[in-house]
C-alpha positions as CSV (number, residue, x, y, z in Angstrom):
1,M,16.7,60.7,-40.7
2,K,16.3,61.6,-37.0
3,K,14.9,65.1,-37.3
4,F,11.2,65.9,-38.0
5,I,10.9,66.3,-41.8
6,S,14.7,67.1,-41.8
7,V,16.6,67.3,-45.0
8,A,19.6,65.3,-44.0
9,F,22.5,66.3,-46.1
10,I,23.9,67.3,-49.5
11,S,26.9,65.3,-50.6
12,L,28.7,67.5,-53.2
13,G,31.0,64.7,-54.1
14,L,28.3,62.4,-55.2
15,V,25.9,62.4,-58.1
16,G,22.4,63.4,-57.0
17,V,21.1,64.5,-53.6
18,V,20.3,62.4,-50.5
19,F,17.7,63.3,-48.0
20,G,16.6,61.9,-44.7
21,V,13.1,62.7,-43.7
22,A,11.4,61.7,-40.5
23,F,8.6,62.8,-38.1
24,G,10.2,63.6,-34.9
25,E,13.2,63.0,-32.8
26,S,12.4,59.9,-32.8
27,Y,9.2,60.3,-30.7
28,P,6.6,62.4,-32.6
29,N,6.2,65.6,-30.7
30,G,2.6,66.6,-30.1
31,A,1.3,63.0,-30.0
32,E,-0.1,63.5,-26.5
33,G,-1.8,66.8,-25.4
34,L,-4.1,67.7,-22.5
35,K,-3.4,65.6,-19.3
36,C,-0.5,64.1,-21.3
37,A,1.0,62.5,-18.2
38,T,-2.2,60.8,-17.2
39,L,-2.6,57.1,-18.0
40,P,-6.0,55.4,-17.8
41,P,-7.1,53.1,-15.0
42,P,-6.5,49.3,-15.3
43,G,-7.9,47.8,-18.5
44,F,-7.1,47.3,-22.2
45,Y,-7.2,50.3,-24.6
46,Y,-6.8,50.9,-28.3
47,K,-5.7,54.3,-29.6
48,M,-5.6,55.4,-33.2
49,Y,-3.5,58.4,-33.9
50,N,-4.1,60.4,-37.1
51,A,-1.6,63.3,-37.8
52,Y,-1.4,65.6,-40.7
53,V,1.8,67.6,-40.9
54,T,2.7,70.5,-43.3
55,A,5.8,72.5,-43.5
56,D,7.0,75.1,-46.1
57,E,9.9,76.6,-44.4
58,V,13.4,75.3,-43.5
59,M,15.3,77.0,-40.7
60,D,19.1,77.1,-40.3
61,P,21.0,76.8,-37.0
62,D,20.5,80.6,-36.5
63,G,16.7,80.3,-36.9
64,D,16.7,82.0,-40.3
65,E,14.8,80.6,-43.3
66,V,16.8,78.7,-46.0
67,P,15.6,79.7,-49.4
68,V,15.3,76.3,-51.1
69,D,11.5,76.3,-52.1
70,F,10.7,73.6,-49.6
71,D,7.2,71.9,-49.2
72,A,6.4,68.8,-47.2
73,K,3.1,67.1,-46.4
74,M,2.9,64.0,-44.3
75,F,0.1,61.8,-42.9
76,V,0.6,59.1,-40.2
77,N,-2.0,56.5,-39.1
78,A,-0.6,54.9,-35.9
79,H,-2.1,52.1,-33.8
80,R,-1.3,51.8,-30.1
81,F,-2.3,48.8,-27.9
82,L,-2.1,49.7,-24.3
83,W,-2.6,47.4,-21.2
84,I,-2.7,48.5,-17.6
85,S,-2.7,45.8,-14.9
86,K,-5.0,45.9,-11.9
87,D,-3.1,43.4,-9.8
88,I,0.5,44.0,-10.7
89,K,1.9,47.0,-8.8
90,L,5.3,48.5,-8.3
91,F,6.1,51.3,-5.9
92,G,2.4,51.9,-5.5
93,A,1.8,52.2,-9.2
94,N,-0.1,50.1,-11.7
95,Y,2.2,48.2,-14.2
96,G,1.4,48.4,-17.9
97,A,2.9,47.9,-21.4
98,D,2.0,49.0,-24.9
99,L,2.9,48.6,-28.6
100,F,2.8,51.4,-31.2
101,I,2.6,50.6,-34.9
102,P,2.8,53.6,-37.3
103,I,2.0,53.8,-41.0
104,W,3.2,56.8,-43.0
105,Y,2.6,58.8,-46.1
106,K,5.2,61.4,-47.0
107,D,5.4,63.9,-49.9
108,I,8.6,66.0,-49.9
109,K,9.6,68.7,-52.5
110,V,12.7,70.8,-52.6
111,G,12.5,73.1,-55.6
112,A,16.1,74.5,-55.4
113,L,17.4,70.9,-55.8
114,N,14.8,69.6,-58.2
115,Y,13.8,66.9,-55.7
116,D,10.2,65.5,-55.5
117,D,9.4,62.2,-53.8
118,S,6.6,60.5,-52.0
119,Q,6.2,57.2,-50.1
120,W,3.6,55.2,-48.3
121,N,5.1,52.7,-45.8
122,L,5.4,51.1,-42.4
123,G,7.4,53.1,-39.9
124,D,9.5,52.1,-37.0
125,I,7.5,50.1,-34.4
126,I,7.7,51.2,-30.7
127,V,7.7,48.6,-27.9
128,E,7.2,50.0,-24.4
129,P,7.5,47.0,-22.0
130,F,7.7,49.0,-18.8
131,V,5.0,51.5,-17.8
132,L,4.0,52.7,-14.3
133,A,0.9,54.7,-13.5
134,W,0.1,56.5,-10.2
135,H,-3.3,58.1,-9.4
136,G,-3.8,60.4,-6.4
137,S,-6.6,62.6,-5.2
138,R,-5.1,65.6,-6.8
139,Y,-2.5,64.2,-9.1
140,D,-1.6,61.6,-11.7
141,A,2.0,60.5,-12.5
142,S,3.6,58.1,-15.0
143,T,7.0,56.8,-16.1
144,A,8.0,54.4,-18.9
145,V,10.9,53.0,-20.9
146,A,10.5,52.4,-24.6
147,L,12.5,51.0,-27.5
148,F,12.2,52.1,-31.1
149,L,12.9,49.3,-33.6
150,P,14.2,50.0,-37.1
151,T,11.3,48.2,-38.9
152,G,10.5,50.9,-41.4
153,D,12.0,51.0,-44.9
154,D,14.8,53.5,-45.5
155,D,15.7,52.6,-49.0
156,E,14.0,55.7,-50.6
157,P,14.6,59.4,-49.5
158,A,11.1,59.8,-48.2
159,D,10.8,56.5,-46.5
160,P,9.8,56.7,-42.8
161,G,12.5,54.3,-41.4
162,E,15.3,55.9,-39.2
163,N,17.6,53.0,-39.5
164,M,18.6,53.0,-35.9
165,Y,17.6,51.8,-32.4
166,T,16.4,54.4,-29.9
167,T,15.8,54.1,-26.2
168,M,13.4,56.6,-24.7
169,F,12.8,57.3,-21.0
170,T,9.6,59.1,-20.0
171,L,8.5,60.8,-16.7
172,G,5.6,63.2,-16.1
173,G,2.7,64.3,-14.0
174,T,-0.6,66.0,-13.9
175,Y,-1.8,68.3,-11.1
176,Y,-5.5,69.1,-10.5
177,F,-6.2,72.5,-9.0
178,D,-9.6,71.7,-7.5
179,E,-11.1,68.7,-5.8
180,A,-13.5,68.1,-8.6
181,K,-10.5,67.9,-11.0
182,T,-12.0,70.4,-13.5
183,W,-8.8,72.3,-13.9
184,S,-5.4,70.6,-14.6
185,A,-1.9,71.2,-15.8
186,S,0.3,68.4,-17.2
187,I,3.9,68.0,-18.3
188,L,5.5,64.9,-19.9
189,G,9.2,64.7,-20.4
190,R,11.0,62.4,-22.7
191,Y,14.8,61.7,-23.2
192,E,16.0,59.8,-26.2
193,I,19.4,57.9,-26.7
194,H,20.1,56.9,-30.2
195,H,22.2,53.7,-30.5
196,S,23.4,53.1,-34.0
197,D,25.0,55.0,-37.0
198,Y,23.3,55.7,-40.3
199,D,24.7,53.4,-42.8
200,D,25.1,56.1,-45.4
201,T,26.7,58.8,-43.1
202,N,28.5,56.9,-40.3
203,I,27.1,59.5,-38.0
204,E,25.3,58.8,-34.7
205,P,22.8,61.4,-33.7
206,G,23.0,63.2,-30.4
207,D,20.5,62.7,-27.6
208,D,17.2,64.6,-27.6
209,F,15.1,65.9,-24.6
210,H,11.6,67.1,-25.1
211,F,8.5,67.6,-23.2
212,E,4.8,68.1,-23.9
213,W,2.4,70.2,-21.7
214,G,-1.2,71.1,-21.5
215,V,-3.6,73.2,-19.4
216,A,-7.2,71.9,-19.5
217,K,-10.7,72.8,-18.3
218,T,-13.2,70.0,-18.0
219,L,-16.8,70.9,-18.9
220,A,-20.0,68.8,-18.2
221,Q,-17.7,65.9,-17.1
222,V,-17.1,64.8,-20.7
223,W,-15.5,67.7,-22.5
224,D,-11.9,68.9,-22.1
225,V,-10.7,72.2,-23.7
226,G,-7.4,73.9,-23.3
227,V,-4.0,74.8,-24.7
228,V,-1.2,72.4,-25.4
229,G,2.4,72.5,-26.7
230,Y,5.8,71.1,-26.8
231,C,9.5,72.0,-26.5
232,Q,12.4,69.9,-28.0
233,W,16.1,70.3,-27.8
234,Q,19.1,68.3,-29.0
235,V,21.2,68.1,-25.9
236,T,24.4,66.4,-27.1
237,E,26.3,66.8,-30.4
238,D,26.3,64.2,-33.1
239,S,29.4,61.9,-33.3
240,G,31.2,60.4,-36.2
241,S,33.3,61.6,-39.1
242,G,32.1,64.9,-40.5
243,S,29.4,65.4,-37.9
244,S,28.0,68.8,-37.2
245,S,28.4,70.6,-33.9
246,D,25.1,72.5,-34.4
247,K,22.1,71.3,-32.3
248,D,18.5,71.7,-33.4
249,R,15.5,72.8,-31.3
250,G,11.8,73.5,-31.8
251,Y,8.7,74.7,-29.9
252,A,4.9,74.6,-30.7
253,I,1.6,75.8,-29.1
254,G,-2.0,75.4,-30.1
255,P,-5.6,74.5,-29.0
256,E,-7.1,71.2,-28.1
257,V,-10.6,69.9,-27.5
258,S,-11.6,66.4,-26.5
259,V,-14.9,64.6,-25.7
260,F,-15.8,61.3,-24.1
261,I,-18.8,59.4,-25.5
262,P,-20.0,57.1,-22.7
263,P,-22.3,54.7,-24.8
264,M,-19.3,54.0,-27.1
265,K,-16.6,54.0,-24.4
266,L,-14.7,56.3,-26.8
267,F,-12.6,59.4,-26.4
268,V,-12.1,61.8,-29.4
269,S,-9.4,64.4,-29.3
270,L,-8.5,67.1,-31.8
271,R,-5.4,69.4,-31.5
272,S,-3.4,71.7,-33.8
273,E,0.1,72.9,-32.9
274,F,2.0,75.6,-34.6
275,E,5.8,75.6,-34.5
276,F,8.0,78.6,-33.8
277,S,11.6,79.6,-33.0
278,T,12.9,76.5,-34.8
279,E,16.6,76.1,-35.3
280,G,18.3,73.5,-37.6
281,G,21.3,71.5,-36.8
282,G,22.7,68.0,-36.1
283,V,22.7,64.7,-37.9
284,T,24.7,65.7,-41.0
285,P,27.8,67.6,-42.1
286,L,26.0,70.0,-44.4
287,P,22.5,70.4,-43.1
288,L,19.9,72.5,-45.0
289,G,18.2,72.9,-41.6
290,R,14.9,71.9,-39.8
291,P,11.5,72.5,-41.2
292,E,8.9,74.6,-39.4
293,G,5.2,74.1,-39.8
294,N,2.0,72.7,-38.3
295,R,0.9,69.4,-36.8
296,T,-2.8,68.5,-36.5
297,W,-3.9,65.4,-34.6
298,L,-7.2,63.5,-34.5
299,I,-7.0,60.7,-31.9
300,L,-9.5,58.0,-31.0
301,T,-9.3,56.0,-27.8
302,K,-11.5,53.0,-27.3
303,I,-12.0,51.3,-23.9
304,F,-12.4,47.5,-23.9
């Protein structure tokens, strides 16, 4: 269930077909965009992430489409509660912590296998107890450690739960090209280590490395427009009986626009990223591959 909308495996020795379908590696690529490595100043913040994901192609380990008549549509409504301390500092950075609670809807169809299922359920909760944020005259930087908890259901094929713990390490920075901070470039890297096997396959997924990036222009002090994207690679092979030596990867690029509404203390961001050069692999002994599609995000950030 690790890979974004990935059809996990076909067991020819069993009656029926078993699928694992998730959102992304375990972290959902594309969740942060312009100034992705910049954390806010001290305070309490609420962020609502709304993502609509579509995919109608499945790519094999060579990057070729697998003809299985695949169609997937997903919606996630996620709630993040972020706190940045004013008084607690480490290494010159403000200390913070956050909690991420996702709710999913998934609709998966594979015509070649006569498979059609949809589920609406709680996903895996993310706890991030260690966050550090630096702010300089021409840069921002951040680092964090997060733990993904297997709180989501995984009984049905389209359930959002991954049935494993994941530790994620984050490090990134934003650089401003002018003193007024109207031009910026940002990159945010994440490394995931997966800690437990899937009950059904006795396979432990390999580690993932991915990063998000964005190049932004600020207009009238409240608008940000620019280009965003992400890159993701599986960097170690799966382990366990019958695991695959193939590793998956994926890339995406697209536009973003965001606006700050001062009277409401509210940020609104809209981005859409299109995947390309996708290669399937990993997780299962007989993978169909990794889906390729589009992810569109609407994000609301409220300052308290």
